[in-house]
N, C-alpha and C positions, 0 to 999 in steps of 0.2 A: 493878557493871556499869551502863553508861549506856544506857538503853533508852527514855527518855522519849518518849511518843507512838507507840511501835511495839510495845507489848506486848499480845498477844491471849491471853486465857484461853479455851481451847477445851474446852467441856464435851462429853462423849460420852454420849448416851443409849443405853439397852439395846435397840437394834433391830438387825436383820440388816444394815442399811445402814451400821452403824458402820465397816465396813471401807472404805467410800468416803471416810471422813474422813482416812484415811492419805494419800490424794492431796491432800486439802484442806490438811493440814499443810504439805506440800511447796510447794504453790502460794502459800500465805500467806507462807512464807519467801521465795519468789521475789519477792514483792511488797514485801519489806523488813520484814515483821513478825517479831517474836520470839514464838514460840508456846509457851505452857505448857499442858499437857493435864491435865484433871481428868475421868477417866472415872467413871461411876457403877459401883457394884458389879455390877449386872446386865449392863452393857456389857462387862465383862471376860470374860463367857462367849463373846463374839464376837471381841474383839481384846484381847490381854494387855497389861499395863502395860509389859513390856519392849519391846514394839513401839513404844509411844508415846514411851518414853524414848529409843530409838534414833533415831526420826524427828525428834523435837524437839530432842534434845541437851540436855534439861533434866530435872530431877527431876520425877517424876510422883507426885502426891498422889492416893490412892485412897480414903481414909476420914477421918472426922472425928477419930479418936482416935490418929492417928500424929503425932509431933512437936508434941504439944499445947503444949509450952513456947514454940513459935514462933507460936501462935495462927494457924494457916495460913488459916482461913476469912476472917479479917480482913486479914491481910497480902496474900493473893492478891486480895481484893476491892479493896484500896487501890492495889496496884502495877500493875494492868492498865490498859490504855487502853480496852478494850472486852471484853465477854463474848460469845462466839459459842457456841451449843449446837447441834451437828450430829452425828447426827440428834437432833431433839427428838421423843420418843415421845409418844403420847397420854397416858400416865401422867405424864410430866414436865410436859406442858402443864397437866394438871389440878392437879398439886402446886404449880406456879408460880402459877397463877391463884388458888389458895387461900392463897398466901403461906406455905406450909409450909417448914420448915427441918429435915428429918429425915435429911439426909445432907450430905456436904461440899459438893457442887455447889449444892444449894438454899440452904445457909447462905451461900455466897459471893454468890449472886444477891441474897439478901435484904439482905446487908451492903454491897452495892455501889451507888454512885451513877453508875457509868459506863454508856455505851450498851450495850444488850443486844439481841442479834440471834439469833433463833430460826430453825432450819431444820427444819421438821416433815417427818417421813417415816413413813408408816404405810399400812395397807391402805385402799382407797377408802372402804369402809364406816365405818371408824373416823374418817377425815378428815371425812366428811359427817355424822357423828353429831351431833345437836343439842347434846350436852354438849361435844363438841370445838369446835363452832362458837361456843358461848357462851364457852368458855375463851379462844379466840383473840381474840374481841372484847374481853374483859376486859383481856387483856394488851396489846393494841394501844392501848386507852384509857389504859393506864398508861405508854405510851411505848416499849414493846417494838417492834422491827421484826420482823415475822413474815413470812418469805419464803414465797411460795406454792409448794407442791410441784409437781413436773412430772407430766405425764400419761405413762403408760407401763406396761411390764410390772412386776409386783410379784413377791413370792415365789410360786413355782409358776406356774400359768397365769393368775392374776388380772391384769387390765389396768384402769387407771383413774387418777384423780388421787390422788396420795399418794406418788409416787416421789421419792426423794432428788434434788434439782435438780442440774443439771450444775455442776461445780466452778467453771467460768469465770463462770457467772451468779452464783453465791454471792459470788465475789470482787468482781465488779462492784457488786453490791448493798452489800457491806460498804464498799467505797471510796466509793460515793455517799453512804451513810448517815453515814460519818465525814468527809464533805467532803474526801476525800483523793485526790490525783492521783498515780498510779503512772506518770508519763510518762517515767521513766528505766528502765523495765523492759527487761531484755535488754542494757543498757549496762554496760560495765566502766569504772569511774572510778578512777584512781590519784591519790591526794592526799598531799601532804607537809605536815607540820605541825611546829611548834616551832622551835628554834634550834640549829644545829650548834655543837659545841665542838671546839677544836683544842688539844691538850695542849702545855703548856710543860714541865711535869714531872708527876709523878703527882698533885700536889695543886693545880696552877694550870692555867688554860686561857684561851684567847682565845674569847670568846663574845658573845652579844647578849641583849637583853631579851625576846625572843619567848617567850610563854607557851604557844603552840600552840592557844589558844582558837579562833582563826578556822579553822584547819585541822580541828579536831575538830568544830566546828559545821558545816562543809561536809560532812564525812564522814557525820555524823548525818543531815543534810538529804538528801544523795544516797541514802543507804540507805533513808530513809523514803519516798523517791519511787521505790523499786524497783530502784535500781542495785546492781550487785555492786561493792563498794567495797574497795579495798586502801589502807590508811592507813600511811604511813611516818612514824613519829613520832620526833623528835629531842629528847631531854632535856626531856620534859614531866612534869608531876605530875598530869595529868588522868586521870580513871578511864577504863578501857577501854570501848569501845562494843561491846556485845554484838551478835553477828550479822555482824560484818565482820572481815576479815583485817587484823591490825596487825603491822607489822615495826618493831622498835625499833632505832635507830641512834644513833651519837654524832657522828661526824665527817662532813664534806662528802664525803670519798672513799667512806665507807660508804653514804651516801645516793645518791651517783652510781651506785654499783654496783647497788643495788636498783632504782633508777629505770630504768636502761638495760636491766636484765633483764626488767622488767615492762611497760615502755611498749609494746613491739611487740604485746602482747596486749590493749592497752587502747584504748577509744574516746576517752578524754580524760585528760589530766594537768592537775591543778590544783596549781601549785607555790606553795603559800602559806607554806612554811617560810622562815625567815630563814637563809640559808646564808652562813657566813663567807666573805668574799672572799679571805682569806689564812690561811696557817697558818705555824707555826714550821718553819724549814728543817730543823732537827735538834732534836727534843724530847729531854729528858733522861729516862732510865729511873729516876732517883732524885731525891728532893727537892733542889732547889738551895738552898743556904744563902747567907746574905748575902754572905759573902766570895767566893762562886762566881759571883755575878751579873755577867753581861757583857751588852753590847748584843745584842739578839735579832735574828737574821736571819729575815726572813719571805719566803715565796714565795706565788704566787697559787694558789688552789684552782681546780679545774675549774669552768667556768661550766655548771652542770647544765642549766639551761633552754635555753641557747643550743645545747648539744650535742643535746638532744632535738629542738629546732627543726630541726636538720639531718637527724635520723632520721625525722622525721614523714612518714607516708604519706597519700595521699588519703583523706579521711574522718576523720582523727584531728584532735583539737582540743587545743591547748596554751594553758593560762591561766597568766599570770605575775602576781606581786605585786611592787610596787616601793615602798619607803619612802624618802621625801625629807624634808629638814629645811629650815626657814626659806625657803620658796619661795612666790611669789605664785600665785594660783589659775590664771592664764593660763599661767604658766611650768610649773605642775604638769601641765597637760594636754599641753604641748609635750614635757616630759620623759618623760611616760608614752608618748606616741606614738612618740618616738624609740626608746625601749627595745622597744616592741612590734615595730617594723619591724626593728631591729637583731638581735633574737633570734628572729625568725620566729614570733611569737606570733599567736594568733587573738583573744585577749582579755587585757587587763591591768587590774588594780586598783591604782591609785596613790594614796598618801595622804601627808600631812605628819605626821611623828611627832616634831616638835620638842617639847622640854620633857617628854619621856616620854609624850606622848599615844599612845593606842591600845594600846601594848604592855601586856599584862596586864589590860586593861580588857574589860568585857563589851560595850562600844560601839565604834563606828568611824565614820569619815567620810572621804570621799575622792571618787574619780572612777573609773568603769568605762568603759574605752575598747575598742571593737571594731575589728578590722581592716576591717570593712565600713564604718566611718565613724561608727557610733553612739557617742555620748558620753552617759553617764548620770551626772549629779551626785548623789552620795550624801550626804544630810544626816546628822546624828548619829542613828544607828539602832543596833539591837542587831546583833551579829555573826551571830545566827541569821537575822535579816531579810535582811542582806546576802547570806547563803548562798543564800536562796531567789531573790533578784534575780539573783545571778550564775548560778545553775543555769538560771533562765529564759532568760538570754541565751545560755548555753552550748547550750541546745536550739535556739535560733534559728540559731546557727552550725553545729550539726550538721545542720540542715535538717529 
């Protein structure tokens, strides 16, 4: 599973406010994070492991002595992007400040070099106790982000500082601490990737060199920024991106069917797949032998992006990709703009793929052209970086 930069390990301390972290799991997922929950044994008295598994959709580790062959405290420490502990009880603050490793969660914290964010929740007297104040100061000096608790009603009739913070504030603090921008939150982005194949017979096909790397990079970047992403992947060998919907297709007709079904419910379509312009008029259902080979009749495939451009409603954005060969930079811009207008696009990324450039590479170079007139020259950069630039411009077009 491909989750780089989006994996949150959520530790659950043994306090009554543990139930509030059920909502935190959902909101973290809405923000594009993939959440793995590690509850302490005492917290299971308040919320059971089955609840965390159902909410996160992932395996829940509850103790240090299960699956020891996988060394879970090291694997979980290394694979996450950040550790969030909510609620963090007074006992957990004390154990973390002492550097203890007497359960799975504290072992993970001690083994991790990733950002650590604590969400204390306890009675006011415990929060204001000199021991707790000292522990918080120690942890902050070590680089932990300790989010101040809210003022409000506690268990029973007690009122004061120590209340579990509002989930929205926790999310804001996490995003700020991780220098992360969830600016696509609430948007549904439909993305195509890879290259379609058109069968000649069961063992031969008409295809292209697209690896799908750019489409997958776009899907990952959009999910990381909080979008709900549906990826339509054609004939790629890339690992699935956890936390997004992926539909696998082979031919242009199959991709066309899925795109037309999903686009009416999407805010934007990014058509990065390399779709074959033509297919065999009549493919064979058995392998063609040499003596059977005849000239092949071909017919045009549907122009998916042009068809979507005609379906587009106000507020929807369509982004196209165009690959050219042996073309001057000035003509590249002209060719891109012509396609943008002809197909009813809002943005187009056009590049020169002569001599096998770009296809299968981790890098790209080209030109991003907007209907509004903006032209951005893209030097040789990673496809991850292009994804961020393109999504920034998509946001401008969305307004």
